[in-house]
NUMAR-939239 format. One line per 8 residues: number of its first residue (from 0); their letters; for each residue x, y, z of N, C-alpha, C. Coordinates in steps of 0.1 Angstrom, whole numbers, plus 5000, padded with zeros to 4 digits. Layout:
! residues N
NUM) A) X,Y,Z,X,Y,Z,X,Y,Z; ...
//
This chain:
! residues 346
0) MDFVEVPV) 5469,3085,4585,5478,3085,4571,5486,3101,4570; 5499,3100,4569,5509,3115,4569,5506,3118,4553; 5507,3130,4547,5505,3139,4538,5518,3145,4533; 5526,3145,4518,5540,3146,4519,5534,3159,4506; 5538,3168,4506,5535,3180,4501,5550,3178,4491; 5547,3177,4480,5555,3176,4465,5559,3190,4456; 5571,3191,4460,5573,3209,4449,5567,3206,4436; 5566,3218,4430,5559,3209,4414,5564,3223,4407
8) SEDTINTK) 5574,3224,4395,5579,3234,4390,5574,3238,4381; 5576,3253,4377,5572,3256,4364,5573,3254,4351; 5582,3244,4349,5586,3233,4338,5573,3225,4331; 5568,3218,4343,5564,3205,4347,5551,3211,4341; 5544,3220,4349,5531,3229,4341,5531,3232,4326; 5542,3241,4321,5538,3246,4305,5542,3234,4297; 5548,3224,4303,5550,3208,4297,5537,3204,4295; 5525,3204,4306,5513,3199,4299,5504,3210,4292
16) TKVKKVKK) 5510,3219,4294,5499,3229,4287,5500,3228,4272; 5512,3230,4274,5517,3225,4256,5513,3211,4253; 5515,3204,4260,5509,3188,4253,5493,3187,4251; 5484,3194,4259,5471,3200,4255,5467,3206,4238; 5481,3217,4241,5475,3225,4230,5478,3218,4216; 5486,3210,4215,5493,3204,4203,5480,3190,4204; 5476,3186,4214,5463,3179,4209,5450,3184,4206; 5451,3194,4208,5441,3204,4200,5444,3205,4184
24) RHQPVQEA) 5457,3206,4182,5459,3208,4167,5454,3200,4158; 5465,3186,4163,5464,3176,4160,5450,3169,4161; 5439,3173,4148,5424,3167,4149,5433,3154,4138; 5418,3140,4141,5422,3128,4137,5418,3131,4121; 5429,3127,4107,5426,3132,4097,5414,3114,4088; 5405,3117,4085,5402,3107,4074,5412,3102,4063; 5410,3087,4061,5418,3085,4055,5405,3080,4041; 5413,3081,4031,5405,3083,4014,5405,3068,4014
32) EDGGSVEP) 5394,3062,4002,5397,3053,3997,5409,3047,3987; 5418,3059,3980,5428,3057,3974,5439,3059,3981; 5438,3058,3996,5450,3056,4007,5456,3073,4008; 5451,3082,4001,5451,3096,4009,5444,3101,4018; 5451,3111,4017,5444,3117,4033,5434,3128,4030; 5424,3126,4039,5413,3142,4038,5409,3147,4045; 5407,3156,4044,5406,3167,4057,5391,3165,4062; 5386,3170,4073,5375,3169,4079,5364,3175,4074
40) AESSLPPT) 5351,3171,4075,5340,3175,4068,5338,3191,4074; 5342,3197,4087,5338,3209,4087,5350,3219,4082; 5357,3213,4077,5370,3227,4075,5366,3226,4058; 5358,3213,4055,5360,3215,4036,5347,3224,4036; 5337,3226,4044,5325,3235,4041,5323,3246,4045; 5324,3258,4037,5330,3272,4040,5312,3278,4048; 5317,3282,4059,5305,3290,4066,5290,3298,4060; 5278,3298,4060,5269,3300,4051,5274,3322,4054
48) FSVSTIKN) 5269,3328,4044,5270,3340,4046,5257,3351,4042; 5253,3356,4051,5243,3366,4051,5244,3377,4051; 5235,3389,4042,5240,3399,4046,5235,3405,4060; 5224,3401,4063,5218,3402,4080,5227,3403,4088; 5236,3394,4086,5244,3392,4094,5256,3399,4099; 5257,3412,4090,5269,3421,4092,5262,3434,4099; 5266,3437,4112,5261,3448,4120,5261,3458,4115; 5272,3462,4107,5267,3476,4102,5260,3485,4089
56) KQRRHLMF) 5252,3493,4096,5246,3495,4086,5247,3500,4070; 5261,3508,4072,5262,3513,4056,5266,3503,4051; 5277,3493,4058,5284,3480,4050,5274,3474,4043; 5265,3472,4057,5253,3461,4054,5247,3465,4039; 5241,3480,4038,5233,3483,4028,5244,3480,4011; 5257,3486,4015,5265,3485,4005,5267,3469,3997; 5268,3465,4007,5270,3448,4001,5252,3448,3994; 5242,3450,4001,5233,3446,3996,5232,3452,3982
64) TKIKQDKR) 5235,3462,3976,5235,3468,3963,5246,3464,3953; 5254,3456,3962,5264,3449,3951,5257,3438,3944; 5249,3433,3957,5244,3415,3954,5237,3417,3942; 5227,3431,3946,5219,3433,3936,5220,3437,3919; 5233,3443,3925,5242,3449,3908,5244,3434,3900; 5251,3429,3907,5255,3413,3902,5242,3406,3894; 5233,3405,3903,5221,3398,3897,5217,3402,3890; 5215,3415,3887,5211,3422,3871,5223,3423,3861
72) KQKLELRK) 5232,3423,3865,5239,3419,3852,5243,3405,3846; 5241,3393,3860,5237,3382,3853,5223,3379,3844; 5214,3386,3850,5202,3388,3840,5206,3392,3830; 5210,3403,3828,5215,3410,3816,5222,3403,3806; 5229,3396,3812,5239,3390,3800,5236,3377,3795; 5223,3371,3805,5218,3358,3802,5208,3364,3790; 5203,3375,3790,5187,3381,3783,5201,3383,3767; 5209,3387,3770,5216,3391,3755,5217,3377,3745
80) KRKKEREA) 5228,3365,3756,5231,3355,3752,5218,3350,3743; 5206,3345,3753,5194,3340,3745,5191,3351,3733; 5192,3363,3732,5189,3370,3720,5198,3367,3705; 5211,3367,3711,5222,3359,3700,5215,3350,3691; 5212,3339,3705,5209,3327,3702,5194,3326,3690; 5186,3339,3693,5176,3336,3686,5175,3341,3677; 5184,3354,3673,5189,3357,3660,5196,3346,3650; 5205,3337,3658,5213,3326,3647,5203,3315,3642
88) LGDKAPPK) 5193,3311,3649,5184,3303,3646,5174,3310,3636; 5172,3320,3636,5162,3328,3626,5145,3324,3632; 5138,3315,3624,5126,3309,3620,5127,3301,3634; 5138,3291,3628,5138,3280,3637,5138,3282,3655; 5138,3290,3655,5144,3294,3670,5128,3293,3677; 5131,3287,3691,5115,3280,3699,5108,3299,3699; 5095,3294,3708,5087,3302,3713,5090,3309,3724; 5091,3318,3725,5096,3327,3739,5086,3324,3747
96) EVPKTIEN) 5092,3323,3761,5083,3317,3776,5073,3330,3780; 5066,3326,3786,5053,3336,3791,5061,3339,3805; 5057,3345,3811,5063,3352,3824,5053,3350,3833; 5059,3343,3845,5048,3344,3853,5044,3350,3863; 5029,3357,3858,5024,3368,3868,5013,3365,3877; 5008,3370,3883,4997,3367,3896,4983,3366,3886; 4982,3373,3877,4975,3379,3865,4971,3363,3859; 4985,3356,3852,4980,3346,3846,4977,3330,3854
104) QRLYDETT) 4982,3334,3868,4988,3322,3877,4974,3325,3886; 4959,3332,3878,4954,3334,3887,4942,3316,3893; 4934,3319,3901,4930,3305,3908,4914,3307,3898; 4911,3294,3894,4896,3293,3886,4886,3294,3899; 4881,3308,3893,4862,3307,3903,4856,3304,3891; 4846,3291,3904,4834,3290,3893,4822,3298,3892; 4824,3303,3894,4809,3322,3891,4818,3324,3878; 4830,3323,3873,4832,3330,3855,4823,3328,3850
112) VDPEDEEV) 4818,3343,3843,4810,3345,3833,4812,3341,3821; 4805,3331,3816,4802,3330,3799,4793,3342,3791; 4801,3352,3782,4788,3360,3778,4781,3345,3769; 4783,3338,3762,4770,3332,3755,4766,3320,3763; 4763,3324,3779,4757,3317,3785,4741,3321,3784; 4731,3311,3779,4718,3318,3783,4711,3318,3789; 4716,3314,3812,4712,3318,3824,4720,3333,3822; 4729,3334,3818,4735,3350,3819,4730,3361,3810
120) AFDEGTDE) 4723,3354,3803,4710,3364,3789,4701,3369,3799; 4697,3357,3807,4684,3357,3810,4683,3368,3825; 4694,3363,3831,4698,3373,3841,4699,3391,3839; 4707,3388,3826,4706,3404,3823,4698,3412,3818; 4688,3402,3817,4669,3409,3805,4662,3410,3820; 4666,3404,3832,4655,3407,3843,4665,3415,3859; 4675,3418,3857,4681,3424,3869,4674,3442,3868; 4680,3446,3879,4680,3456,3881,4686,3468,3870
128) FSSYFNKL) 4691,3469,3863,4698,3476,3850,4694,3473,3837; 4685,3466,3839,4678,3459,3824,4670,3473,3817; 4660,3477,3827,4654,3493,3819,4666,3503,3812; 4678,3506,3818,4689,3509,3811,4694,3506,3799; 4695,3497,3798,4703,3487,3788,4695,3486,3773; 4680,3486,3783,4669,3484,3771,4664,3499,3763; 4671,3506,3767,4673,3523,3766,4658,3522,3770; 4656,3520,3782,4636,3527,3786,4638,3540,3796
136) TNPKVLIT) 4654,3542,3805,4656,3550,3810,4667,3558,3808; 4671,3571,3808,4685,3579,3805,4686,3581,3818; 4708,3580,3820,4708,3578,3838,4708,3592,3841; 4706,3596,3852,4706,3609,3863,4709,3611,3874; 4728,3615,3877,4728,3610,3889,4733,3625,3895; 4727,3622,3909,4731,3630,3920,4745,3621,3930; 4753,3638,3927,4764,3635,3935,4766,3642,3950; 4765,3638,3961,4766,3640,3972,4779,3640,3982
144) TSDRPRGR) 4780,3643,3994,4792,3642,4002,4791,3638,4019; 4800,3635,4026,4796,3633,4037,4798,3647,4045; 4792,3649,4058,4788,3663,4064,4798,3668,4063; 4798,3683,4065,4811,3693,4067,4822,3691,4055; 4827,3690,4043,4831,3684,4036,4843,3694,4035; 4855,3688,4032,4864,3700,4031,4866,3703,4013; 4874,3711,4012,4877,3721,4001,4880,3704,3985; 4890,3698,3993,4897,3689,3983,4888,3679,3979
152) TVRFCEQL) 4874,3679,3989,4865,3666,3982,4856,3671,3976; 4851,3689,3982,4842,3698,3971,4846,3697,3956; 4860,3701,3955,4866,3701,3942,4864,3690,3934; 4865,3678,3939,4868,3664,3937,4854,3657,3928; 4842,3660,3943,4828,3659,3932,4827,3670,3922; 4832,3679,3922,4829,3688,3912,4834,3685,3897; 4846,3679,3896,4856,3672,3885,4843,3660,3882; 4839,3654,3890,4839,3644,3887,4819,3644,3877
160) ATVIPDAH) 4816,3658,3884,4804,3660,3877,4808,3661,3860; 4820,3669,3857,4820,3670,3848,4824,3660,3837; 4831,3649,3843,4831,3633,3835,4822,3628,3832; 4811,3628,3846,4798,3620,3844,4787,3629,3835; 4781,3628,3826,4769,3634,3820,4757,3636,3825; 4752,3646,3826,4739,3647,3837,4742,3648,3852; 4753,3649,3859,4752,3645,3872,4755,3660,3878; 4748,3659,3892,4737,3672,3896,4750,3671,3914
168) VYYRRGLA) 4755,3679,3914,4761,3682,3929,4753,3687,3940; 4751,3683,3952,4739,3689,3959,4753,3683,3972; 4750,3693,3982,4758,3696,3997,4745,3686,4001; 4751,3680,4013,4746,3671,4023,4734,3678,4037; 4742,3689,4036,4735,3696,4043,4729,3689,4062; 4735,3675,4065,4732,3667,4078,4719,3661,4076; 4715,3657,4059,4705,3650,4059,4711,3636,4062; 4699,3627,4065,4702,3609,4062,4702,3605,4050
176) LKRIIPQC) 4707,3596,4050,4710,3591,4030,4692,3582,4032; 4688,3578,4042,4671,3578,4039,4663,3583,4036; 4665,3597,4038,4650,3610,4036,4660,3612,4020; 4673,3613,4018,4679,3615,4002,4672,3611,3992; 4669,3594,3995,4665,3579,3986,4654,3584,3980; 4644,3586,3988,4628,3589,3984,4630,3602,3974; 4637,3617,3980,4639,3631,3970,4640,3624,3957; 4654,3617,3956,4659,3617,3943,4650,3607,3935
184) VSRNFTYL) 4644,3598,3944,4631,3586,3936,4620,3597,3927; 4615,3604,3936,4606,3614,3926,4610,3625,3918; 4623,3627,3923,4629,3640,3908,4638,3629,3897; 4630,3617,3900,4640,3608,3885,4654,3602,3887; 4661,3606,3897,4674,3605,3897,4674,3589,3891; 4683,3583,3885,4687,3569,3884,4698,3563,3895; 4703,3578,3898,4720,3569,3907,4719,3582,3920; 4719,3578,3930,4729,3585,3941,4743,3580,3947
192) MVINEDRK) 4756,3589,3946,4765,3589,3945,4771,3597,3962; 4778,3590,3968,4782,3596,3981,4796,3596,3985; 4805,3608,3988,4820,3609,3988,4821,3609,3998; 4828,3599,4006,4830,3600,4021,4845,3607,4024; 4851,3609,4034,4862,3616,4034,4862,3614,4048; 4878,3614,4051,4887,3610,4060,4902,3618,4062; 4898,3628,4075,4916,3637,4072,4911,3646,4059; 4905,3651,4058,4905,3663,4046,4905,3653,4033
200) VPNGMVLC) 4905,3641,4033,4908,3637,4013,4898,3624,4012; 4896,3624,4001,4882,3614,3998,4889,3599,4003; 4880,3589,4009,4884,3576,4009,4876,3572,4010; 4862,3571,4003,4851,3561,4003,4843,3567,3991; 4833,3557,3988,4824,3559,3977,4812,3549,3979; 4799,3552,3983,4791,3546,3980,4778,3547,3966; 4777,3536,3961,4769,3540,3946,4755,3535,3949; 4745,3538,3948,4734,3532,3951,4725,3536,3936
208) HLPDGPTA) 4720,3524,3929,4712,3524,3919,4698,3527,3925; 4692,3538,3919,4678,3537,3922,4668,3534,3910; 4655,3533,3913,4647,3528,3925,4649,3519,3934; 4650,3506,3926,4654,3495,3936,4670,3485,3940; 4679,3496,3939,4693,3493,3942,4697,3483,3929; 4708,3477,3930,4715,3475,3942,4724,3485,3947; 4730,3478,3963,4743,3494,3968,4757,3488,3966; 4766,3497,3961,4778,3491,3966,4787,3501,3971
216) HFKMSSVR) 4795,3493,3980,4804,3506,3989,4824,3498,3984; 4825,3509,3982,4834,3512,3982,4848,3517,3986; 4862,3512,3989,4872,3521,3997,4876,3528,3983; 4879,3543,3984,4886,3552,3973,4900,3556,3979; 4909,3554,3973,4925,3559,3975,4932,3563,3960; 4945,3569,3964,4950,3572,3951,4938,3582,3942; 4936,3593,3949,4927,3605,3942,4936,3618,3940; 4934,3620,3927,4943,3627,3923,4932,3640,3918
224) LRKEMKRR) 4936,3651,3919,4927,3663,3910,4934,3666,3901; 4924,3674,3890,4935,3676,3878,4949,3688,3875; 4945,3696,3891,4957,3704,3892,4971,3693,3894; 4966,3682,3900,4977,3674,3905,4987,3665,3899; 4981,3666,3882,4987,3659,3875,4996,3667,3867; 5004,3660,3860,5018,3662,3851,5009,3662,3835; 5009,3671,3826,5011,3668,3811,4997,3661,3808; 4986,3670,3821,4969,3665,3814,4971,3676,3806
232) GKDPTEHH) 4953,3672,3794,4954,3678,3785,4944,3697,3791; 4935,3698,3781,4926,3707,3783,4912,3703,3788; 4907,3713,3796,4896,3704,3809,4888,3701,3799; 4878,3685,3799,4871,3681,3789,4856,3683,3787; 4851,3687,3772,4839,3692,3771,4823,3683,3773; 4817,3691,3770,4800,3688,3773,4802,3676,3766; 4809,3664,3753,4803,3655,3749,4801,3643,3759; 4795,3635,3756,4791,3622,3759,4803,3616,3756
240) PEVILNNF) 4811,3606,3770,4825,3603,3760,4817,3583,3763; 4832,3581,3755,4829,3565,3758,4833,3556,3764; 4827,3544,3770,4829,3535,3783,4839,3525,3780; 4850,3524,3789,4853,3511,3788,4856,3506,3799; 4856,3489,3795,4853,3480,3811,4861,3468,3810; 4873,3469,3817,4881,3455,3812,4883,3449,3826; 4884,3434,3826,4885,3423,3833,4873,3420,3842; 4864,3425,3840,4851,3420,3851,4846,3407,3851
248) TTRLGHTI) 4849,3397,3848,4847,3383,3845,4840,3374,3854; 4837,3376,3865,4833,3368,3877,4814,3376,3876; 4811,3370,3880,4793,3372,3884,4788,3386,3889; 4801,3386,3903,4804,3395,3912,4808,3408,3903; 4820,3407,3899,4819,3417,3884,4815,3420,3873; 4807,3412,3871,4795,3413,3860,4787,3426,3865; 4784,3425,3876,4774,3432,3883,4780,3444,3884; 4794,3446,3891,4799,3460,3892,4802,3465,3879
256) GRMFAALF) 4806,3457,3870,4805,3464,3855,4793,3470,3848; 4782,3463,3854,4771,3475,3848,4768,3484,3853; 4771,3481,3870,4764,3495,3876,4774,3503,3868; 4786,3500,3866,4793,3515,3862,4787,3521,3848; 4788,3511,3840,4784,3516,3832,4766,3521,3829; 4764,3518,3838,4749,3523,3837,4748,3537,3838; 4761,3544,3844,4762,3560,3848,4763,3567,3837; 4768,3562,3826,4768,3571,3817,4759,3571,3803
264) PHDPHFVG) 4754,3578,3798,4741,3578,3782,4748,3566,3773; 4737,3566,3767,4736,3555,3759,4747,3552,3746; 4746,3565,3738,4751,3566,3725,4759,3579,3726; 4774,3575,3729,4786,3586,3729,4788,3594,3716; 4794,3605,3721,4798,3614,3712,4812,3613,3706; 4813,3603,3696,4826,3603,3691,4832,3616,3690; 4825,3624,3685,4834,3638,3682,4841,3643,3689; 4835,3642,3701,4844,3648,3715,4854,3639,3720
272) RQVATFHN) 4855,3624,3714,4872,3616,3716,4873,3617,3729; 4865,3613,3739,4867,3615,3750,4865,3600,3757; 4872,3593,3768,4868,3576,3770,4870,3580,3781; 4859,3570,3795,4864,3571,3806,4863,3549,3809; 4879,3549,3816,4880,3535,3816,4879,3533,3829; 4874,3521,3833,4871,3515,3845,4881,3498,3843; 4893,3498,3850,4904,3486,3847,4903,3480,3859; 4897,3466,3860,4900,3458,3870,4913,3451,3872
280) QRDFIFFR) 4921,3454,3880,4933,3445,3882,4935,3440,3899; 4933,3427,3903,4937,3423,3914,4926,3427,3922; 4912,3428,3919,4904,3432,3922,4905,3450,3929; 4915,3452,3924,4916,3467,3926,4910,3477,3911; 4902,3486,3915,4893,3490,3897,4895,3508,3895; 4908,3504,3886,4914,3521,3881,4903,3528,3871; 4900,3543,3877,4893,3550,3867,4900,3562,3865; 4901,3560,3850,4910,3575,3838,4899,3578,3827
288) FHRYIFKN) 4906,3591,3829,4897,3593,3816,4906,3604,3808; 4904,3601,3796,4913,3601,3781,4906,3613,3776; 4916,3614,3768,4911,3625,3753,4918,3619,3740; 4917,3610,3729,4927,3604,3721,4930,3612,3710; 4938,3614,3703,4940,3624,3692,4945,3615,3680; 4939,3613,3669,4947,3607,3657,4962,3615,3652; 4972,3609,3654,4982,3616,3645,4980,3612,3630; 4984,3602,3622,4984,3594,3618,4971,3588,3611
296) EKRVGIQE) 4972,3582,3604,4961,3562,3598,4965,3555,3610; 4981,3551,3617,4983,3543,3626,4985,3547,3638; 4987,3559,3637,4995,3564,3656,4983,3572,3661; 4981,3568,3676,4966,3577,3682,4978,3580,3694; 4977,3592,3699,4979,3593,3711,4967,3598,3721; 4974,3604,3731,4965,3600,3739,4966,3611,3755; 4957,3618,3754,4957,3629,3765,4949,3622,3780; 4956,3625,3790,4944,3623,3804,4940,3636,3807
304) LGPRFTLK) 4926,3636,3813,4921,3644,3813,4924,3646,3828; 4913,3636,3836,4919,3634,3852,4904,3638,3857; 4898,3637,3867,4902,3631,3878,4911,3620,3872; 4915,3615,3884,4919,3597,3888,4917,3595,3900; 4913,3581,3900,4914,3573,3918,4912,3555,3917; 4913,3550,3928,4912,3536,3923,4903,3532,3936; 4894,3525,3931,4883,3516,3942,4888,3502,3944; 4881,3500,3956,4885,3486,3960,4871,3481,3965
312) LRSVQKGT) 4867,3474,3965,4848,3469,3964,4849,3463,3980; 4838,3465,3987,4837,3464,4004,4830,3451,4009; 4817,3457,3998,4800,3453,4001,4792,3455,3989; 4783,3450,3985,4774,3449,3979,4760,3447,3983; 4750,3452,3986,4738,3454,3996,4728,3456,3984; 4718,3445,3990,4704,3444,3980,4696,3457,3982; 4687,3457,3974,4681,3473,3976,4689,3483,3975; 4685,3495,3978,4691,3508,3983,4694,3505,3995
320) FDSKFGEF) 4697,3522,4001,4712,3516,4013,4703,3517,4024; 4704,3511,4033,4701,3504,4046,4711,3506,4050; 4717,3504,4060,4732,3507,4072,4721,3492,4085; 4710,3496,4086,4708,3486,4099,4698,3470,4096; 4691,3467,4085,4683,3462,4082,4684,3460,4068; 4697,3464,4058,4699,3454,4045,4704,3445,4046; 4700,3438,4033,4704,3425,4029,4719,3423,4020; 4724,3415,4024,4741,3419,4019,4742,3408,4006
328) EWVHKRHE) 4746,3409,3998,4749,3398,3986,4762,3393,3991; 4769,3405,3992,4788,3402,3993,4789,3411,4004; 4802,3402,4014,4807,3412,4022,4822,3411,4018; 4832,3418,4016,4847,3419,4018,4854,3408,4031; 4854,3398,4031,4862,3390,4045,4877,3392,4042; 4884,3398,4049,4898,3406,4046,4904,3390,4050; 4907,3381,4062,4912,3375,4065,4906,3367,4060; 4897,3356,4059,4891,3348,4047,4887,3346,4036
336) MDSSRRKF) 4889,3357,4031,4888,3358,4012,4902,3364,4006; 4913,3369,4017,4924,3376,4011,4934,3363,4014; 4935,3349,4020,4944,3338,4022,4950,3336,4010; 4950,3336,4000,4958,3334,3992,4954,3343,3979; 4970,3348,3975,4973,3360,3969,4965,3358,3949; 4961,3344,3946,4960,3344,3929,4947,3337,3931; 4938,3347,3944,4924,3342,3943,4918,3358,3944; 4911,3360,3932,4906,3369,3931,4890,3373,3926
344) HL) 4881,3380,3929,4867,3377,3931,4859,3386,3919; 4868,3395,3915,4859,3406,3905,4862,3401,3889
//
């Protein structure tokens, strides 16, 4: 069979390409029920916009701040509108909505303590702190550090000794805690407090109640000495401070609260107007030391004296400190216990 070449002109090629382009432009139009035409669904929906798709860093930052400002303006306008409506309604206005927080959305804990429970009262009368609360013993605290402490840790211990009455600072000198504890018991100390450090910064506290325990281990953070605080008052006096314990609601929290309370003497000196506060919030224990000043019959001023720090409970051990054979009542397991942000243990 013979093949014959047929010449193809450029005009025929251009016409084919034009036809193809026209086919792309004219898409099928859907007919509406009214008889009119409706555009295809793809062109009617705009593409979703996200700030993260902007590749330029400066432009992305500007766009993000602008969106944030717009949201803030909308919130402010809505708040003003609600305020005007409440003023117009007067006494008939509906009650204010309670904002949702992690604290009021907390998951219920079965170990929550009822202060009027007979079982709780019996446990308090027979636990390790009963002798203190029955005013049979007076607190006496020994404060020491880890081996070779740095200057900041030493100053923190000295300032802590001015907060806790009848507290004595002794240097460790390489002694093991198992050798220190019997000496403390023989000298009638009721507490052994060990301040640990890492990279010249205090980062842990071991609090051991003597002679029978328990022993609590805390992680320490946000330590600020008196010189590092702004607008602080004068140095504390030798008066016994008042103690405030907030939000220790569970059985474990009740034990930790009683452990902190037993650090201070029974009868505070109200003349000194000094207050030591242990505030539990989301299992973080914030310590503050204040002096209150009466400005008039209705107003009271507060001066922070320092130091301040934050504690996070790591473990509670029965008896005195024993790292090898000690029996632990409670250990914080981060991956198991911190699965929900609304679950708290203190």
